[in-house]
Structure formats: C-alpha cells, structure tokens
N, C-alpha and C positions, 0 to 999 in steps of 0.2 A: 247727263244721261237720264233718260226717262226712268221714273221710279217703277214703272211696270210696263210690260210689253207682252201681249197675249196674241200669239200668232199661230196659225195652223201651218202645216207643212207647205201649203200652197200660198201662204202669205196673207190669207184673209182673216177677218175677225171670227172669234168663236165665243160662245157663252162662257161666263165664269162658272165654276162649280160653286156650290154653297160654301165650301171651305175657303176658296179663293176670295169670294165676296166678303166673308167674315174677316179674313185677314186684312183686306184693304180698308175696311171701314172701322177697324178697331182703333181706339185711341192709343197713342204711343206717348209715354212719359219720358221726357229728357230734361237734362240740366245743362245749360250752356252758361259759362261764367257764373255758376251758382244760381242761375235763374231757372226756376221750375217752369216748364212749358208743356202744354198738352196739345197735340195735333193729330189728325187722322193719319193712319199709315200711308194712305194714298198721297199725302202731301210731302212725305219724306223723300228727299232726293239726294241724300248723302251716300257715302260709301257703305253706310249701314243698310241701305236699301238693297245692297247686293247687285246693283246694276239692274239687270232684267230679272225682276222678282220671280217670274214664272217662265224663265227661259227654257226652251226645249233643247238647248245645247247638251251634247253628250260627253264633253270633255270632263274627265274626272276631277281635275284641279278646279275648273270653273264651277262644277256642280258642288264640290265640297265647300268652296268659298261662299257661294250663294246660299247654300243651306245654313252655314254658320251665321251669316248676316241676317237671314230671315229668322233664325232662332233667337238672336239677340233682340230683334224687334218684337217677337212674340213675348219674350220674357219681360219686355218693357211695357207691357199692357197694364201694369199696376204701378201706383206711385212708389211703392217701396223698392221696385226694381228699376227705377228711372236710369236711363243711360247717361253717363257723364261724358259730355262731348266738348272738344275745343271749338268745334264749328259744326254747323248744320245747314245743309242746302234745303230750301223749302220751295216747293212747286205750287204756284197759285194759278189755277185755271178752272174752267168749267168741266170738272171731272166727269160729270154725267154725260157730257157730249162727246166723250172719247168714242171713236168708232169701234174700239175693241171692248166696249162694255155695252152690249146690246140690252141688258136688263137695267138700263140706267135709272128707271123710275124706282125699282126696288133698291138699287144700290144707293141712290141719293137719300131715300127715306131712312136708311139704316145708319147714316152718319150721325154722330152723337151731338155735335155742336151746331148751333143755329147758323153760324157763319159758314161752316163747311157745307151744310145742306143748301144754304142760299146760293153759294158758289156753284154747287153741283147742278142744280136745276135752273140756274140763272134767275132765281126769284129776286135777287138784289144785284142787278148788273153794275151798280156803282162800285161794288167791290173790285170787279175786273177793270172798270174804267179809272180807278184811282191807283191801283197797284202796278208794279212793273210786270210787263207781260211775260218776261222770261224768268220770273221768280227772283229769289234773293238768298243770300247766305247770312246766317247769324254767326258771330264769332266773339270770342273773348277779346277785350281790348285793354291795354295795348297788345297787339298780335305778336306772338313770339317770332323772332327772326327766322327760325327754321321752318316756320309754317307759311312764310310768304309765298313760296313757290306753288303751294297748293291753292292759293287764293288769287294771286295776281301773277302775271308773267314777269320774268326777271327784268325785262326792260321797262316795266312800270315803275318799280321802286328797287333799284339795284341794292345789292347787299350792304353797301356802305352808306346808303342814304337813309337817314332817320325817318321814322313814321311821323306824319304831321300831327300837330296838336289839333284835335277836332273841336269845333265849337261845342259848348256844353248845353246849348239851348235848342238842340234838335235840328240845327241847320246842317244841311248836307255839304260835303266837299267833293269836288272832282279830283281824283288822284292823278290820272293820266289818261292818255288816249291809247286804245288798243292798237298795237303795232300792225295787226292784221286788217284793220279797217282802212278804207280809202278816203281820199279827200272829199269825194262826192257823198260818201256815206260814213261819216266819222262815228266811232263808238268810243265811249269813255267809261272808266271804272269810277263809280261813285261810292261814298261811304258816309254813314251817319251814326252818331252816338244815340243809342236808345237810353242809356244811362251811363254812369261813370265806368262801368265794367263790361257793358255789352254794346256791340255795334252791329250794323248790317252793311253789306256791300252788294252791289248789283251793277248792271250795265245800263247806261243811258245813251240816248242819241237825240238830236234835234228833230223836230217834226210836229205837224198838226198845230202850228201856231206857237210852239214853245222852243226856246233855246235849250241846249243840253243842261245848262245850269238851272234854269227855271224848272225843267222837268225833274231834275234830281231833287230840288227842294220840295216839290209837291209829292213825289213818290216817297221820299224819305219820311215825310210826315205821315203818309198812309201806312208805311211799314211800322212805324212806331205805334200807330193806333191799333193795327192788327195784333201786334205782339202784346201790347198792354191790355187791350180790351177783349181780344179774342182767344189768345193762346195762354193766358195766365191760368192759375188754378181755378178762377171763377170767370165766366164769360159775361160781358155786358154788351149784348148785341144792339140794344137800342142806342147806346152812345156810339158804338162802332158804326152803325148805319148812318147816324147823323154826321159823324166826322167824315166818312167816305163820300157822302153827298157833297160836302164842302171841298173835297179834294179831287173830284173828277177831272179828267183831262179837259182842256178847252174844247168848245164846240160840241160837247156831248149833250144831246137832248133825250128826254125819256120817251118811251113808246107812248103813243097817244091813247092806247087802250090799257096801259098799265103804268101810270106814273109812279115812280119809286121814291123820288126826293121832293121835299116841299118846295 
C-alpha cells in the first residue's frame, strides 16, 4: 500500500500543507535485526506508515489507527527513539514525480540524504534503473515462522517447509513463484542476505533481456548497496552512485544531455 495518498473529495491532487511536507521529508530512525537505518518518511511503506498517511476517511477506528501510526513515526525522528521492527517495507521511486505532490521542487530539496534527493528529482536515474521498481522489504533473518504469512503467501513456503539456507556472499535466491501470476507473466519471490542477520525480499519477473534469476541477482546487489551505503548511520553517496551505475538493468543508456554514469 502506498505510504501516502493525498486526494481531494473529487479525486484530484492538492498541495501539501507545510506540516504535511515536513512530515514526509523528515528522517525516520529504525532498527531491523539490530541494524540502525535512516530513511525519509516518504520511503516507509510498512504498517507503521498507517496506510494512507493523510487519508480523508472519517471512520473512527481507521482514523485512530492512522493517527497512532503517524505518531510513532514522528517520535522516531531522533536516533534515541528509533523504532524496533521485525520487518520494514521500503518504497523506492521518483517521489517528486508523484502527481499528488505539486510542490515537488520544494519537497525534493528538503529531503536530507543525497540519495533520496537524487531519487526525488531524478538527478541520478541509475538508482531507479538498478533497484526493484516495486520496492522491497527488510527483515530479520532467519524469519520467525509466525511472520511468514505477512511476507510470503502460504503456498510459497508452507508451514512445514524449512526456510532455505541463503548464500552468504550476497547472491540472491528465488524462493517460489507467486500463485497469482500467469504462465505468460510469471512473478517470483526473491530474497538476499545483506549480512548474517538481515535480509531483503522483493518480487522479480523476467524481461528486458534478463531472466528472473539474473534480475534477482542484480537487484539484490543494488539493495545491499543502498542499505549499506545510503541508509546506514553515515551516507556514502559517491560509492553508492558508482555501484548503482554498475548495476543498472540491461539496455539502459544515459540521456545525451545529462550523462550520469562513466
């Protein structure tokens, strides 16, 4: 579910208030599998985003839950109040191109990390070209059996089936095919170890000159780079940019008027 949705009663976009802009660009501090991570609020796509952060829904229960989730994220805007999470959904996209953020130039400039600003205004398109287009989830590994249902469908890894031993060298593994996908458009669950206690999972599919497995290997490496070089306590954007240039999907060429990769 989208981390934010700003709709008028007629369904069209509207400007964010200063308070809403400040909320979406603030850094959120979290710990997953004891790993400290820093990312902009707009990138958080877990249940802690409260679904539609600025929903206009009037249901009391919905509003109460959303307010509580938003308050948890507000509280996590300082390292000392980092949220301890078993898993976290992360949305990676050109945030400033969202049709529901008309003030995208102002919004992008207020993001605090260079990677998120570059994503927002598309100054470094290789970030989008290397990473999974649908985002990914970080989770403690090995995953607790009771948490499987919230990560993968039951027919992916049945309750009695053990979790696989993941390669320790950053190589991704395809766990299973999504039951809802078709033969013509197969979708697969992929997972990669970031280190011995932290993993990432996402959905892959073949296309653009890549098999699903090759795509999983490339995107898995890109996820590792973003987490280690972009979301840790200190950002190293120069190294991140270089790595993402190496991991762009096949057949990607830079704009002739703005080359981004050597």
